[in-house]
N, C-alpha and C positions, 0 to 999 in steps of 0.2 A: 431580516438581513441574512444573507447567505454566509456560512462559515468560510473563513479565508484560508483555512488549511484542512487537509483531509484528516479525519480522526484515525488514530492508530488502533488497530483491533487485536492483532494476534499477540497476546501476552504470553511469553514463553517461559517455561521452566527448563533450564538447561542443566543437565547432569553430565559431568565428565568422568568416564569410567575407563580404567586402564585397559588397553587392548593388547592382544598377543603380539609377539615380536616378529621380525622379518627373517631374512636369509642369514647365511653364515657370516663369519667374521670378515670375509673378503668381499662381500656383496656391497653394491652401492645402494644406499638408502634413498628411496624416492618418497618425499613427504606425502602423506595421505591420511585422512581421517575418515570416520564412518558416521553417517547420519542415519538415525533410526527414528522414523515417524510412526507414532501410534495414534489411531483415530478411533474414538469411542462416542457412543450416543450419550449426550449429557443427561438424559432422563434416567437411564438405568445402568450406565457405564458399560453397555454391551459393545462388542467390537463391530465396527462398520466395515464390511467387506466391499471391495470394488470401488472404494473412494479414489478419485484421481488425485495424484500428488504431483505438483510441478515445483521443481527446485530452481530458484533464480539466484544468480550471482550478483555482485555489487554493481554490475552494469545493466541490471534488469533484464538479463538474458537467461533463458532456461538452459540449465546444464544437465539436468536429469528429470525424467518424468516416468510415471508408471502408476499402478493401482495397488491398493492394499490387499493383503491375503485374508484368509478366513479368520485370522487372529487380529485383523485390523492393523497390520504392520506393513511398512514399506522401508527397505534398507538400501542404501547405496554408498559408494565410496566417492570422496571428494578431495580435491587438493585443499590445503589450509586456506582459509579466507572467510569473508563475510557472505552469508546467504540468507534467503528467506523462502518460505514455502507458501503455496496457495493450495487449499484443499477444497474439492467440490465432490458432491455425491447426489444421486437422484433421491429426492424426498427430503433433502436437508438444505438449510441455509449455508452458503459458502463461508469459508474462513480464509482471509478476512471477508466481511460482508461487501456486497456491491457498493462501489463509490468510496471504499475505504482502503487503507494501506496496511501492510504487514510490518511487524517488528523483525529486523534481521537478527541473526545469531552467528556465532563464530565456530568454524570447524578447525580443530586443533590436531596437529600431527599425532598419529598413533593413539587417538582418543575416540570414544564414542560420544556423540552429541545426540541426546534424546529430545525430540520435540513431541510433546503430548498435546493433541488437538481434540477438543470436544465439539461435536456438531449438534446444533439445535434442529430438530425436525421442523420443517416448514409446514404450517397449517394449510398452505395454498397449493400444494404440489400434487394432490390426489388425481387431478385431471391432466397433469402435464406429461410431456414426452421429452425425448432426447434427440439431439442432433449430433451426428458424427461424420467424419470425413477426413480427407487428406488435402493439404496444400502442396501443390507440385508445380514444377516448371512445365512449359508446353512440350509438345512432341518435337523431336523424337526421344528426348531424354526422360521426361516424366519423373524427375528427381524430387523427392520430398524436401520441403523447405521448413526448417525449424524456426521458432521464435517469431511467428507471424501472429499478429492480433486479429482474431476473427470476431466480427460483430454481426449478430442476427437482429434485424429490425423489422417490426411489423408496422408499416407506415400508417395503417388505418387506426391501430390502437396505441401506437407509439410504445410498443413493448420491446425491450431490449434484452439480449443475452450476449455474453462475451466469453472468450477463452483464448489461450495461446497454443499454437501448434507445438508438438513435441519434437523429439530428435529425428523422427522419420516423416515429419510433416503432418502427423495425425492430430486430430483435435476432437474434443467431446464437449458439448454444451448441455448442461442438465437443467431440469425443471423449466422447460420452455412451454409456455401456454399454447394450446392448440390454435392453429391459424396458419396463414401464409406469410413467409418471411423471405427476406433477401439477405444473402451472406456477402459481406465485404471483408477484404483482407488488407492489412497495413503492416509494412515493415520498411525501415530505412534501406534505400538502395533497390527497392522493388516497386512495381506497380501492377495492378490487376490487369490481366490480358483482355478480358471481356467484361460485359456488363455484370452487375451483381447477380449471384446465383439465386434463383428462386427455389423455395422448398416449402412443403406443407408439413405441419406437425399435427399428429393426432394423439388422442388420449392414450397414455401409457405406451406409446409407440417409440421404437428406436429406429432412427433413420441412419443407415450405414452408407458410407461412400458418397457423401455430398462433396465431390471434389471441386477445388478452386484452383485455377491456374494463374500464376503470377510469373513475371519475368524480371530479370535484373535490368535496372534502368538508372541512368545518371540523372535523377530528378533535380529540381531546383534546391538550392541550399538556403539555410537560415543562419544569419549571423547578427551580431550586435555587441553592445557594450553594457557593462554593469556599473551603475553608480552607487557608491556607498554613502548614505545620508548621515553626515555629522559623526562618522565613525571611521576607524582605521580600515583601509582596504584589506581584503582577504580573498579567499577562494570559496566560491559557491558553485552549486550545480544548477544547470538549466535543463529542463525536461519538457517535452511535448506530450500532452495528455488528451485522450478522446473526450470531447465535451459532454457526452451523454453518460458513458459508463465510468469516466475518470480513470480508465486504464492507461498506463504508461505505454507509449509507442516504442516497441522494441528497437534498440539501436539509436534512439534519439534522446540520449542523456549525455551531457558533457560538462566540463568545468571551464571557468574563465582563465585566461592566461595572465602573464605578468603585466600586460597592458590593460587588463580588465575586459578583453575581448573574448568572445566565444564563437564557436562554429558548429553547426549541426548539418551534416551532409545528406543530400539525396532524400528530401522529405517527400513522401508519397502524396498524391492528391487527396485533399480533405480539409476540413476545418478543425483546428485544435486549440486547446487551452495551452498557453505558454506559462511555465512555472519556474520560479527561481528559488534556490536555497531551501531544500528539504532536509538535508543531512545536518548532523550536529556540528555546525561550523560557527556558531555564535551570531548568526544572522537569520532574519526572516524577511520575506518579501513585504514591501511597504504596505501595511494594512490600510493606511489612510487613502492611498491611491485606489486600492481595491474597493474600499467602502464607497468612494465617490464614482468610480468608473467601471467597477466590476472586474472580474478576472480577465486578463488580456487574452484575446483570441487572434488567430492568424489563419488565413485560408490559402491553400495551394491548389492550382488546377493542373490539368495535363500540360498546359502551355505556359505555366508560370515561369517568370524569370526569378533570379535569386532575390531574396527579401531580407530586410533588416528589422530588428525589434530590440529596443533597449529595455533594461530592467533597473528598478531602484530597490535596494534592500536597506534594512535598518537593523540596529542591534536588537537581539532577542532579550526578553526578560530572563534573568538568570535565576533558576530555582536551585536551592541548596540542600533541601532535605524534606522527605526521603526521595532519593533518585538514584538511578544508575549512573555510572561514569560516562562521560561524553564519548569516549572512544571504545567503550565496551557495553553493549546493550544487554546487560544482565541485571535483573531486578535486585534492589536492595531488600534485605529481610528486615521486617519490623515486628515488634512483639506487643503491640497495643492495637485495640480496635477503634481507638480515637486518636490517631496520630496528629501531630502538629505539622502542618505544611508551611515551609519557610522559603522565602525568596528575597532577592536583593531589590531595594527600592529602585524604581525605574523613573528616570527624569521625565518630567511633564505629565506623569500619570496623576489623575485626580480620583480614580477609583480602580479597583481590580475586580475581575470576575474569575472565579475558580470553577473547575469542572473535574469530576472523577469518573473514570470509565471502568467497567468490569472487563473480564477476560474476553468477552464476546463483543466488546465495543459499545455496550449500552451505558448511557449516562445514569449513574446511580445517585449523583448529587451535583447540584449547581448547573453551570452553563447558561445558555440563553437560547430563545427560540428564533425562528426566522424573522420575526418582527423586532428583534433586539431586546425582548423582555427578559431581564435577568431572573434566574430561578432560585436565587437565595437572597438573604438580607445583605445590605450594602457592606462592602469591604472598603474602607476609606484609604486615601492616599498615604496616610501616616502609618498604616499597618503593613507589616512585612511577614505576618504569620497569622494563621487561623487554625483552629482545631477542626477535624473532620466532623461534619454535621453539627456545627455550632448553633445553627438556627433550627435544627430538628426537621429539616425539609428533605433529607435523604430518603430515597425510595427503598433502600435496603442497607443493612449493616455489613461491615467487612466480614468475610467468611474465612475460617481457618484454612490455610494452604492455598488460597486463591491469589492470583496476581492481578494487580490493578495499575492504572496509569492516571496521573493528574496533570492538569495544565492550568496556567494562569495567564490572563489577558490584562492588558493595560488600556484604560479608557481615558480620553482627554477631557472628560467633563463629568462632574459628580451629580449632575441632574439625574432624575429617575431613568433607569435603564441605559442602554448603550447609546452614546452619541457618535463617537468615532474611535475605533480600535487603533491605537498607535503602535502596539507591539503585542507580542505573546511569547511564551516560552516555546522551546523547540519541540517538534513532534516526536522526536526519538529520545526524550528525556522524561523523568518523572515515573519510572517503573518501580514498583515495590510489591513484595509478597508478604502477606500477613501470616505469621506463624505464632500460634498461641504458646505461652510459656508452659 
């Protein structure tokens, strides 16, 4: 069985440090904070130079991007709010990993927020190359377009790479296997002017200036309604995602209104996964429907008319400890390497499945495989707590100073392994950092 929600990968340690003051007594203060991203090799803690840093806001749009210096650092100023970063570098696995999602953090006025990112060297990148270029409007302007999703696809081997264009329309795709690729571009309100761009990648090669032209266009819109199953109505987010890379399409995230309707404008041609309720809002997309029919997909063509798609969401399993607060994604500190995970009993649940991830998104205990085989001893419907590694099946112990995330799933049948997942805890909850006494 395919997991119904993306695993959260980027476990953040956030330090707020006082920052120098501004102008004189008569000056008008403009709220602004500082983001400092440090990137190191996980094997020896050495600095990673020329790693590409993309900073996204809460609308999944890039606000800043650049590369790390010789100290492995990247710094920028941001207005207060919620952000997340994506880090890529040649020879390393990206953070977050492909098909995964990042943990957001808060920028605070006159404070420095430090994001420490560790990159794992990829064993399969020795023969790979890079793709670089610019996304721009057609002649005569040739203006760079930011926040465009770039997908490189090898149709013969079904190999994929992806990235988002920066402030000047520039993009870089790392660790691309040698071969022939086509480049495609996606953003709300735009469509690609010509056929997908063909490009060849060679071993250790860097291809510059693979330009892609897109134009502003009033494409077809997507709208629909959200149904809340046996729960009080609320506000959830709707997002379109690329079905192969699971990248969010820039500009195609919105919320339902007071009538539970939603609207996503000018969807570019393509086939996408439609996703509802990713944020900490007390809801998750109906896992029973996904179990039976798969994730909802929708296709737009060059000549599509406006389309409609409805969603059903249900109440999330509430986790109580250890976890971050719902409105502040900052890990809770714990001081034991065998914490007790607690949650509230979920109606109709006959068993629970727990999963613990490390800071790189690897499962170190529990979970289930694609066939629905649970990887720990059974947790019955009467239980609302378990100790970490109670069955001795964890692949590693908790490490001092490391950040983790845990998640709980509710199954509707206590027969062996998963029958139907009726709910889960939310993807942006369950963060904790282990600190030895």
